[in-house]
N, C-alpha and C positions, 0 to 999 in steps of 0.2 A: 377550424375553418379549412376547407379544401383549398389546396394550392392549384389543382388542375380540375378541369371539367372535360368530359369526354362525350363524343357523339359518334353514332354509326348511322350512315345513310339518313341523316336528319336534315330536312330542308331548312330548318331554323338554326342550324349550326352556324357559328361565325365563319367568315371567309378567311382562309389562310393568308397570313402576311409574312410567312417565312418559308424557306424551301421545304419541299416534301422530304420526310425522313423515312429511310428504310430501316426496319428493325427486324429482329428475330424473336420468336417465341417458341416455347417447347411444351408439348404435352408429355410431361415427365412422370412416369408411373412406376409404382412398386406395389406388388401384391394386390393388383386390381384396384388401386387407388391412385388419384391424380394429385400431384404436388401443386399447391397454389401459395401465393404470398399475399399478405395483407399489405397493400400499397401505402407508402408513406404520404403520397401526394393527394390521395382522395379517401383513404380509409377503407376502400373496397378491396375485394379479393381479385387477383388476376394471375395470369400465367407468368412464369419465369421468363425473362428476356429483356431486351432493350435495343437501343439504337446501335447501328453499326458504326464503327470508327472509320476514318478515312482509309481507303484501300483494303479494308478487311473483307475477307470472304465470308459468305453466309455461315458455313459450318464453324469457321474460326470464331465468328462473332457469338454464336449461341454457346459454344464451349466456354468462352470467356465470361459471358453473362451468367451462365449456370455457376461457374466457379466463384464469381464475385458476389452473387446474390444468395448462394446457398452453402458454399464451401465444398461442394461436390466437384471432384475432378473427373471429367470424362474426356476421352479422346474424341476428336472430330468425327471419327468413324462410328461412334456410338449413336450419332444422330441421323435419323432418316428424314429427308426433306419431303414433306407432304404436298405443300402447295404454296403459291404466292397469293395473298389476299390483297386485292387491289380495288377496293371500293372506297366509298367516302367515309373514312374513319378520321376524325378530327380531334386534336388535343388543343385545349385553350387554357392558358395559364393566367394567373393573377397579374403578372407583369405586362399583359397585353399580347404576348406571343401566342400565335395560333398557327399550327401546322397540320398538314395532312400526313397520315402514316400509311406506309405499305408494309405489310407483315409477311415475312417468310416463315412459314409454320413448319416446325419439326416435331418428331416424336422420338422418345428414347425410353428405354425400360431398364430399371435398376434390378440387379439380381440379388441384392442384399440390402438390408435397411441402412440408410445413410446416417451419418452424424451431421445433422443440419446446423449450419452457422449463419443465422440471418445477418444481412448487411443493414446499413441505414435505409436502403431502398426497400428492403423487405423485412420490416420489423417483426413479422410473425410468419412462420412457414408451417404448413400442415398438409398432410395427405388426407384426401376426402374420397369416400366411396361415391359411386354414381347416385345413390339415394341422398347422401348428404349434400351433394352439389346442387340439387334442386332447391335447397333451402337457403343458399348463400346469396349475399349481395355481391354480384360479380360485375366488375367494370364493363360497361356496354361494349367497348371495343374488343372484349374477349368473351363476352357471354355466349355468343353463338358458337364460337370455337369450342368452348367448354361443353355446351349443350350437345354438340355433335360428337363428342368424344365417347368412344366405347373402349373398355379395357381390352388390351391385346391378349391373345391366348398364351 
């Protein structure tokens, strides 16, 4: 059973009852493929990333999240900030907590194949080609971000 349910620009989404969370996500690529995690809270695929800690800078937060969720150590300078996604993306949890998320989206490219070490949050990690991405069940709060991704040259 899913721990969390996610909504994007859905008028039927529950109303937030907790503060808005700012998080970071990354389009992390290697060899023309995008790294995704199978999320522990809903079983769907999603981008690597998560909520910022108190007083954490955006690049600092994404570097930490990548390290924690994948075992990949990258310096903050490896991440290119693409944009801030500030529409109605809602997370609703079984315990009744509902919050709105703002996503700071980054891009990073690996120059060699990484040794992936999944965390409890990312039970499975895999790189997917653009064709494979079309067939995946991607969490709605990331599906548009993944659909718009194009491998860098």
